[in-house]
N, C-alpha and C positions, 0 to 999 in steps of 0.2 A: 528631844524637848523642845528646842527654840521652835523648830519647824511646827509642831503641834500647837504652840502658842499665838504662832502668826497666824496659822490657818484660824484661830477662835477668833481673832481680830479682824480677818477676812472676812469671817462669818459676820460679825457685829456690822462691818459696812455694808453686806448684804442686803442687811433687814434695813440698815437706814438709809439706803436709797429706796427700799420702798416705805419705810416711815422715819421721817429725818429726825424725829424726836425719840427715837429708840436707842436705848444704850443697855449693856445687861446690869447696869448699875442702878438702872430703873426698875427693874424685876421685881415683884414682889419678893417677900424674905423667903418664903418656902422653894421657890424657884431658884432664887442664887443660893442656896444653901446644896439643893440639888445639882446646879451646875458644877459646882467645887466639888462634892464629891464625887460628879461624874470623872473631871477633870484630875482630879488624885488617885482616881481609880485608874484610869488610860495611863498616867504618868509611869506608874508603878510597872503596869504590864507591858510599857514599851521597855523600862528598865529591865526587868528580866528576860524579856527577847534579844534586846541588845547583848546582853551578857550572857545570854546561850548562844547568839551568834558568834561573839567575840572568841568564845569557848572553842567551838566549833571550826573556826577558821583560824586556830593556832597554829603555827610552824608546826609541819610534823619532826621537825629534824630536831626543834628542841622539847618536844613532847618525847621523843626518844632517848635524848638526854637527858631529861629529868628523871622518864622512868626506870632508865638505865637497863631497859631492855630492848631488843626488836622482835618484834612479833611476826613471825615468819608463817606463810601457808605452803606446804610442801607436802608432798604424797608420800603415802606408807607403804604403796602397793608395786613401786615402779625401781625393782633392780635395776641397773645399779645406781639410780639417781635419787630415790629415795625409799627404804623400806625398812622394815621390822627383822632384824637377822634373829638365828637361830638363840642367841643370847638376849632376846625381846630388848634391845637397844636399836633405836632409829640411826642408821646409816645409809651413805650415800653422798655422791657428787654434789647434787643441792645441798645436803646437809651440811657438809663441808666448806662450800662455797659460802653460805650463809654466816659460817662461824669464823669465817674469814674475813670477812665485810664486819661483822661485830667485833671483833680483833681491832680492826684498823678504826673503826669509827669511835668504840665505847673502850678500846682498849683492855678488852675481855672476850676471848671466844665464846665463853658459856654464856654469856649476855644474850641468850635468846631463850625466847617461848616458842617452840616449835607446834602449829596448830594444822590437823590435817583437813586436806582438802581434796576435793577428786576433779577430775577433768571439767566435769558438768558443774560445779558450783565455786571452783577456783577465782573466778572473773568476779561472782556476785560478793564473795569475801571481801576482797578488795573493794568494790563500788559503798560495800555497805559498812568499810572502816572497821571490819572486824581484824584485819592484818595490818600489816604496814607495807608488807612487799608480798608477792608471791615466786616461790623458787620452785617451779613444779612442773618441768617439762615444758614449757608454754612458749607455743611457737608464735614467733614475730609476726602479724599481717595485718593488711591494710583493713579488713572489719573490725578487727579487735581494735586498733588502734583509734578508732572513733569513739570507743568506751573506755579503755584504758592508756597509760603511758607505757612505755617500755623502757627497757636499758639499754646499752649496746649489746650485742648479742656475745654471747660466753662460751655455747656450742653450736655446730651445724651437724644437724641429725638426717636422716632420709627414710621416708616410709617404704615399708618392706613388708614382705608376707611369710606369715609361718604355716608351718602344714606338718603334718603327721610324717615321720620317716620314710614311710613307704608310700606315701600317696602320689600320685600319677600327674599333681596338679606342678606344670612348670614355669609357668607365667600368670600375669594378671589377666589375660585373656582367657585363660583356662576357667576363671572365677565365674563365668556366664551361666546360670543352672545352678550355682551351685549355693549353699548356705555359708556368709561370712560375717564375723562375731567384730565388734569395734566397741569402743569406749565412747558413749556418746560425751558429745562437745568438745570430741577431737577434730582437728583436722584432717584426722587418716577418713573419719566417718565420711564427711561430706567428700573427699579425694576418692572413696571407691566408687559411689554412687555416680560419678563421674567415669571413671577407668574400666568399670564393669556394670553397666547399667542394667543387666539382665538378672547380677546376681541378687540373692536376698540378704540384705543385710539385717543384720539382729545388733541391737547397743545394750550395753552394760555400763553400770555406773562404775567398775573399779574393772582394773586389768585382771585383776585376781578372779573375778567372777566370770570374765570374758575367757580366761583360758581354761578356766575349769569345766565349761561349755564345750571349749575345742577338745579337750583330754578327755572328756566323758562321751566323746563322739557326737555330740548333739551340733555341729559345722564341721564343714570341710577345711574352713582356715582362719585365721586372725590376722588382723592387718593394723599396723601400727608403726613405731617408728621405730628404726633397726637397733637401736641401744636398747631398749627395753624389752624388745624380743630376746636381745642376745641373754636380758638377766634371765629371761624364763629357761634359756637353754642350757644354763651354766648347771641345773638343776633336773632339766627333763631333756635328756640325750635322743628321746626316744622322736623325737621333733626336728625339724631343721629351718633355716631361712632361706629363702629362693634369694639368689644371685642379684637381681637386678634391684637398682633403688627409683622411685619413681615421683619423686620430688627433692627438695633442698628443704629441710626445716630448722632454719636458726632458732635458737633457745634466748628468749630474755628472761630477764626478770619484770614482774608487774608492779604496777604503781597505780593508785587511783588517783584520778585527773584532777586539779586544782592548784591555784597558786601556792596553798599551804603545802602541797609536798614537793614543790621544784626543789630547795635546799636540799632536801633528803635524796631526792633524785640524783640531784649534782653531786653530790657525798659519795652515794655510792658507785656512781660511774667514774668517780673519779678513782676508788678502790678497784674498780675492774680494771680502768686502765694501769694503772701501779701492780697489779699482781699477774696482768701480762707482760708488763715490760720487765717484772724481775723474775719470772720463770714460775711463781707458784701456782698461776692456773694450768699449765703447762706438767706441772705435777701431779695435780688434781685428775689431768686428762689421765694421765699414764695410770696414776693408782685405780681410777674405776671404769676406765674406758679401754683405755689400750690393750691392756693385759687380757680383757674379755673377746675385746671384736678386733683386734689388730688394726685400728684406723690410724 
């Protein structure tokens, strides 16, 4: 407002340089009224814009505490990290992890609203502000760091290959000339194109769709993180995971970039440090990962 009024007076000075007798006060009445109406309209618009900007830039931790819930983007098809069980309840490592974060920040493990995301839309969900954080087998890497922020790592996975039990495929080298299914937007998609450049790679939006293609015989192999493959093997013993691991995939929680998310990120990282120190994180690993994967 003050800046705008200064600009008005600066504008008058410009006109005075051209005409020393000029003043807004000397304008005819109809022009004066028009000028005042214009100024008032502009001031109102500036005020509304400022309010909107102030709301947009409000500290996320304060918003979460005022709201009383954390909105978390999680996967619904990635056993054992996030999946719908036979009892139609959302369960998994990432689900329990977010509940623990809510418990330690808000005092209630149920103070969470879970929103389904996929590998292809989870980052978009963050950048648009649809969720406060993403806990969805999200690998930390430099390319993603340009777009979002990450928590400290809470799990280390490795990219592996899943094939039918009787498959002759023994390693990634055997995938050249074969059809491999992946999930779009995952690091596995990029890696397999480099590891087996002559393989035919087909992408799907979800792990369920990708595995369905493999099970139906429309592909020779599926590649993703070993922990996710293990989740499919629990209920599908006619498939196997190859021994070799081709990458290390540190999982982190994702946050929208911005000054307004920094205190929330610090609070979450403090919880991760706390549950690592008191053994809670190790208990979650044993509950959801070790018993299935012997990791």
